[in-house]
Structure formats: C-alpha cells, structure tokens
N, C-alpha and C positions, 0 to 999 in steps of 0.2 A: 577441486569442486566438491561442494557439500551435497551429501545424499539426502533425499527427502525422508521424512519419517512416515512410516506406514500407518494407515488407519486400521481400526480393529477388523473390519471386513476383509481388508487386504491380507492381514495375518491369517485369518481363517482360510481363505482361498489358497494361500501360499502353503500352509502346513495343514494338510487334511489329515483327519484322524485315521489311524490304521485299525482295521477290524481285527480283534484278537481271535486266534483259533481256539475252538472249544476243546478242552482237555478230555481225553478218553479216560474215565475213571477205572474201567475194567479192561486195561490194555492187554492183559495176558490172555484174554479170550480171543483176541484178534478178530473182532466183529462177528463172532459166532455166539448164538444164544447160550449154548452149553459146551463144555469141554471135558474130555475124559482125562483122569488123573489117577495117580497112585499115592497112597498115604505113605509118608516117610516117618512121621512121628505123631503121637496123639498126646495132647497135653491140656492142662487146665489154665485158664486165664482169669484174673479178677477185673471187673469192670471199672469204669471211670467214677469219679467222686460220689455222687449221691447214691448210687447203686452199690449193692454188695452181694456177691454170689460167686460161685465158680463155674465159668462158662466152658463148655467143651469145645476145643479147638483142635484142628489137625494141620500139620505141615504137609503140603502136597507137592509132588513133582509131576509136571505136565508131560504127557506121553509124547507130544509133538515137539516140545522145546526143552531146553536144559534148565530153564528157570524154575525157581521154587516159590511158593506163596503159602500164607496162612489162610485158612478158611473156617468158617463157623459151622458147627453141627447143630441144627435146630431140633427142637423136640426133646422129650424125656427119654433117657437111655439111648444107647447105641451099641452096635456090635462091631464097630471098626477095629481093625488091628493093623499092625505094620504090614505093608505091601498089599493091602486090599484096594481094589479099584473102585472109584467113585465117579460120579457125574457132578460137575460144578456149574453154577450159575452166578450171574452178577448180583449185586445187592449188598450194601454195607450193613454192619451191625453197629447201631448208634453208640452203645456204651463201651465198645471195644475199639480203641484206636488202631488203625492200620489194617483192619479186616474188611476187604472189599468183595469177598466171595462167600457163597454159601453152598452147602452140600445138598443135593436133591435126594430126598428120602425115598425109599422103595425101588431104587434103580441100582443095578449091578450088585455089589457086595453089601451095601448098606440097606438094612431092613427098615420097613415103615414103622411108624409109631403105633404101639399097641393100644387099643381101647380109646380111639379118638373119634369124636363125633362132629365137632365144630371145626371149621377151616381145614377140612380133610385133604383138599388138594395140595396144600402145602406139605403135608406129611405122608403122602403116598398111600392113602387109603381109598380103596374102591367102595362105591355105594353097594349096599346089600340088596 
C-alpha cells in the first residue's frame, strides 16, 4: 500500500518545535546574587581587537565549591593579594572574552576606589 504525502500543516502538527532552555551565564553563582571567594592569582589581560590596555583580572576559588574562575577588578588601582577574600557578582566584561564575573569594591578585603564622585555605587563609595 502506498502512503499518503503529508501536507504542510500536518508536518507542523506532527513535529512541534521544542522550546530551548535558557542558558545560565553565571552558573558558578548558583542562582545567588553574590558569592564569596578567595583570590588565587592576580594578573593582567589585554582586551579584544579595537581596544588596548592592561585590564586587572583575578583568578578566584569559590569557598563553597571546588571550581575556579577568572573575574574582573573594576576601577582604578586595587589592593588585592593572594588569598584575600572578595565578593563576586555576575556581569561580563565586553572586551575580555571568558570573563563572566566582577568583583564588588568596598566589601571584604578589597578597598573602594579613592576620589570617585560619579557612579559611586559601583565602586563602593558612600555619600558624604
């Protein structure tokens, strides 16, 4: 016996599209807004093509899990050393590939940015 050819609508009904799961970009935070970590290494990275500078980056080990990740230190200057504790948040740095986390300034061992008046909340400065 010959089988009938299916029409377009029958194909659509037969093979429904599967909804893709949304990827978690900051999966090491485990659905937390911030996580505590310790610095393993402090290094400098150069950004992607049109930009040129030396960006300050740290390799961190999370206190709750064994995994390690790289994260960006925002602002001018920092006082981070090996084994200093920091607080991390999500948020990628556009010109540094693979960096999905940022360090929160003014919390734990990392000091806030000195002499900052604009966008103070990002760099841990209280209002006078």
